N, C-alpha and C positions, 0 to 999 in steps of 0.2 A: 411804792414798796422798794426796799433795798434789794440789791441784786446779790447780796451775800448773806450767809447764815452762819453765824459763829466764825466769821472770818473766812469761810470757804465758799466757793461758787455753788449755786444751787440751780436746779432746773425747774421749769414751769410746765405743767401739763393742763390744758384747758379742754373741758367738755362743754359743748353747747347743744342745747336741745331747743327745738322750735315747737311750741304748743299754742294753739288758739291765736295765732298771729303774733304772739309775744315771744321774744328771745330771752331765755333765762340762761345765764352763763354762770358756771361754777368753776371756780379756780382752785386748784390744789397745788400746793407748793411742797416739794419733797426736798429735804436737805440731807445730802449724803456726804460723808467725808471722802476725800480724794482716793485714799487707799481702798476703802470699802466699795466705792463706785467702780474702781478698776477691777476688783474681784468679781463684782456683779456682771460686768461686761464679759469677762472671761467665761463665766458660767453660761451666759447666753450663747457664746460662740461654741462652747463644748456641747451644749444641748442640741444645737442645730447640726453639728457634725455627727453626733450620735444618731440622730434621726436619719441622716443620709446613709450611714453604715447599716442601720437596721433595714432600710429599704433595699439596699444592694444585696444584703444577705438573704432577704426574702425572695428576691428575683432569681438568685443563683442557688436556691435550695436544691441540693442533690437528689432528694427523694421525689422531686417533681419531675415527671417524664413528660416532655412536650410531644404532641402529635405532629405528624408531617405537615398538617395544615397550619398549626401554630408556628412551626419553624419557617414556613413560607410567608407568614404575615409580618410586615415590617413592625418593629417595636414602637410602642407609643410612649415609652418612658424617656426621660432625659438622661438617665444613667443606666447602662446595660452592659452585659458581658459580651464575649466573643460570639458571633453568629455561627451556628453549626448547620451545615447543609446535609440533609439526609442523602446517602448514596443511592437511594431508591428513586430520587428525582432525576428524570431523563430530560435532556435538552429538548426544547420544543422545536418542532419542524416549522420554519418560517413560511413554508409553502405547502400547506396540508393538502391542497388539491393536485399537487404534482408529485411525480416519483422522486425518491430521495436522490440527492447528488452522490456521485461515487465517493467523495471524501466525507460524507455525513457519517458520524460514528455509528457503527452497528456492532453488536456483541453476539456472535453466533453461539448457539447452545452446544456445549461439549458433552460427551458421554463416553462410557467405556466401550471400546470396540469389541465386536464379536470375531475373534480370530480363528483360523482353521486349526491351529495347534500343530501344523505339519511343516512349518518353516523354522528351521533350527537357527534362529538369529535373535540376539538380544537387542531389541529395538530401542531400549533405553539409551544405548550408546550412541544412537543416531537421533536422539530426541531433538537436539537443536536444529539440525538440518530439516527434520520432519516438520517442526513448528514453523520454520521459515517458509517451507513449501505450502503448508496449510494456509498460512497468511497470504501468500502471493496468489493462491488459488481459491480464495474465500468464496463462499456461496454466491453472494450478489454480484461479484466482479469478475469471476473466472471467464465468463463468456465474452466480456468486454475487453479484458487485458490478456487474454489467452496467448495470442501471438507474441506479445511484447514482454510479458512478465511471467505468467503462469507456466506456460509450456517449456520455456527455457529452464525454469527452476525445477520443474518436474523431471525433465530429462537429466539434469544434474544430479538430482536425488537418486534416480535409477542407476546412473553410472557409479555413484559413490556406494550405493548399496551393493552393487555387483562386486566391486572391489573388496568391500568389507566382508561380504559373505565368504569369499574365497581366500581371505588373508591367511588362514591357517592350513591351506592346502596348496597344491601346485596348479589348481584349476583357475581359470580366469572367467569362467562362465558357469551358469547353473544348468542342470539337467531339466528337461522339459516339465516333468511332473512337479519337481520342487519349484520351478519357476512359476508355474500356475498358482501354487499355494502362496508363495511369497508375494507375488504381484497382487493377489487378492488381499492379503494382509496389509500391504502398503496402502492400498486404496481405502481399505476399511479404517485404518488408523488416521489417514488424512481426513476422511469424512467425519470421523468422530471429533476432530479438532477444528471443524468449521469449513473444511474444503468442499468444493462442489463435487458431487458424486459422479458427474458426467465427464470428468477430466480425461479419462482414457479415450473417450470418443472425441472430445474437444481437441486433444493434443495428438491424436492418432498414435497412441502407444499401446502395447500389449505385452503379455508375458514373454513372447518370443524375443523381445528386445534384450532380455536377460540371458539368452541362451547362446549368443554368438552367431546364430543363424547359419549362413553359408560360409563364414570365414573358416579357412582350413587350419588355422592355428588357434588353439583354445587353452593352452597350458603355458606355464611360466617358462619351463625349460626350452621349448621350441621358440617361444617368443624372444627370449634373450639371445638365442642363437642367431636369429634372423634380423632382429632390430638393433640398431645402435641406441641402446637404452640410455647411455650417458648423454648423448646429444638430445634425446627426447626429454629427459628430466631437466636438463639445463634450459631448454627452450620453454618448458611449461611450469617450472617451479614458481616463477614469478612472472606474471603477464601484465605488461603495461597497457592499460585500457585505452590510452591515447595513441600509442604507436602500433598496436596489434592490428587494428583495422586498416591502417594505411600500409604498413609493411609487416605482413603476417610472419610471425616467428613460430609460435606454438601451433597455429593452424597448419603451417607448412610441415612441421615436424610430425604432426599426427597423420597428415595425408601421406607423407613419405613412408612412415612406418606401416600404414594400412596397405599401401601399394606393394611393399615388399612382402607382406604376409599373403596378400591375395594372389600373388604370382606362384606361390609354392603349391605343390600338388599333394602335400602330406597333411593328413589330419588324424585325429585320435577319436576312435569310436568309443562307445560306452564301456567296452571291455578293455580299453586302454591298449588296443593293438593298432599299429600303424597300418593304414591302408591307403591305396592310391585312388583318388577320385578325380574325375574330370568335371570341373564346375562350369556348367553351361550358363548360369546366371552370374551377374557381376557381384562378387562378395565384398566390394570395397566398403560399402556402408556398414556392413556387419563387422568388418575388420576394424573400422574406426571405433565401434563400440567396445571391442576387445582392448584397443589402445587406451580408451578412457578407463576401462576397468584396471588396467595395469597402473596407470597414473594414480588412481584412487588408492591402490595398495601402498604406494610410495609416498604420497602426500597426505598431509592432515586434511580432515574433512573441510575445514574452513578454506585452506589454500586451494584444494581441489575445486570447491564450489566457486571460489572467486575466479579461477582460471576458466572453468567451464562456462560460467555466465558471461565472461568477457568474450570468449570465442563465439558463443551463441549470439551475443549482441552484434558482433561484426557480420554474422550471417544474416541476421534479421534485417539489418539496415541495407542490405544489398538488393532486396526485392520489395515489390508492392504486394501486400497480402489481400488487397481489396478485390472483390469480384465486380468487374465492369460489364454491364450489359451494353449492347450496342445503343448509343444515344441517338436513336432515330428522330425523336421529337425535338431534341436540341438542334440537330443538324438541319431539320426542316425550318425551325424558327430563326436560326442564326446564320444560315448560309449566305445570304446577301446583305447582311447587316454591316454598316460601316460606322454607325453612331449608336449611342445607348438606345436600346429598344426594350420597352416593357414586356413585350411578348417573348423576346429572346431571353431576357434575364429571368422571367418567370419560369420558363421551361427549364433553363439551366439550374435555377435554384431548386426546383422540384426534383430534378435528377440528382443533384448534390445531396438533397435530404435523404434519398435512399441509400446513397453511398455512406453518408455520415453515420447512419444507424448501425453499420456493420460491426465496427470494433474501434478500439483505441489504437492508434499507431503513433510511431515516433515522428519527429520532424523530418528526419532523413527519409523515412518511408513515404511521408506525405509529398516530399519533393519528387520522388520517383513516381508516385501515383499521379501527381499533377502532370508530369511529363507523358505518362501513358495515356491519360485522358485527352491531353492536347493533341497527341498523335492521332487518336481515333477521330477527333473532330476535324482535323486537317484532312485526313483521308476521306471524310465525308463531304469535303468542300467548304468547310468553315475556315476562312483565311484570316478573319479579324480576330484579334486577341480578346476573346470574350472574358477572360479572367480579369483583364483591366476594365473592360466596359461594365461588368457586373460586380466588381469589387469582391472577387473570390480570393480567399486567403488560405494559408496552410491549414488552419483549424477547421475549415469547412470540409476537409477530407477525413476528419477524425471525429469520433463521438464526443471528445472533450469540448468541442465547440457548442454542443447542446447545453452544457452546464456553465456557460460563461457568466450566468447570473449568480452562480454560487461561488465559483472560484475564479481567480485571475489566471488567464492563460498566457504564459510568457512567449507568445508567438508574434514576432514583428518581422515578417519576411514577405518580400514581394514576389509574386508569381508572374510578373509582367514579362520577364525574359524566358520563362520556362515554356511558354506556349509554343515558341518557335525553336526550342532547343534540339528537336529531333526532325 
């Protein structure tokens, strides 16, 4: 048969059916003109595109609301729109049998606080600093990071509040009755925003911190007569976090101002009459609180908070906050050891586990703590460097070492030389 039909190419379509072992083939020959065939092909392409569009429109029908389970199920279609994740889906804890790591996301419940109504302060103006304090003292972490993060921030908040409260008067402190109410309101507001309710006990603060205590100077007039305020503001307006701990500028200015005030014998009583008092107790610490209050009046809340936190960080890193019991078992097991010993290292690791559970500390604090423990061991007769023998690192002195499976601890510091540093 010819391969053309009326001078135009044609196509052949064959159907074959198999029945009773015989093959019957039927041949149908369709002859289409070139232009008509082209139009037919375009119709086929348009029809297939229309079917895809209808399928996509059905999938993205706005009136169809998917359930959470449907959203979590992978789509089985070849064509689908953007995947939306419900905000109600909480990330799965990869270690359900263990306690949550410190950095695992938690969302504390907030509520409206029950205030005394007797503290004449607009707390909204201090909302940012209160939110920061609530975050740094959050319910699950406050006990672990209290010494390093929570307590310094809470102290800064109280200083800033003290200055803000007295900004429209010549007083730098609060009276006892008002201090009790305001302190109660501050703690209630922090707790309502997710902070731990026990932070007053945890950080050893109370309403008396807002009253100036035994400091003999509690008003702006006498403060500015006694203290070189220009020098004080220049030293503390901008505090360099790198230089301040090595060469204290703001800290020295605060201490100098507090010393000058504590030496005076004049104070102002509740009736604003000048009286002479003989201070048997050292009022230096209370006077430092008055200095912080004055700085809070002169600096913005952010600048004051940055300065106070830097000063606190320098103080925090000068001491070891851990509580060391006498390591009698470690001394007994490690006293005559000169090579790696399973009994010595087991005893030391058990002792370190008790230390590690206390709190989170900074690397600088850990160095001091390692020195303190090394001194105790040497005093007990352990002359071998057990830190090196038993692979004790800085992270072993802090609770962050317990969560090394969750987070990466950037600690790469050798304690080999610290054991003999004192």
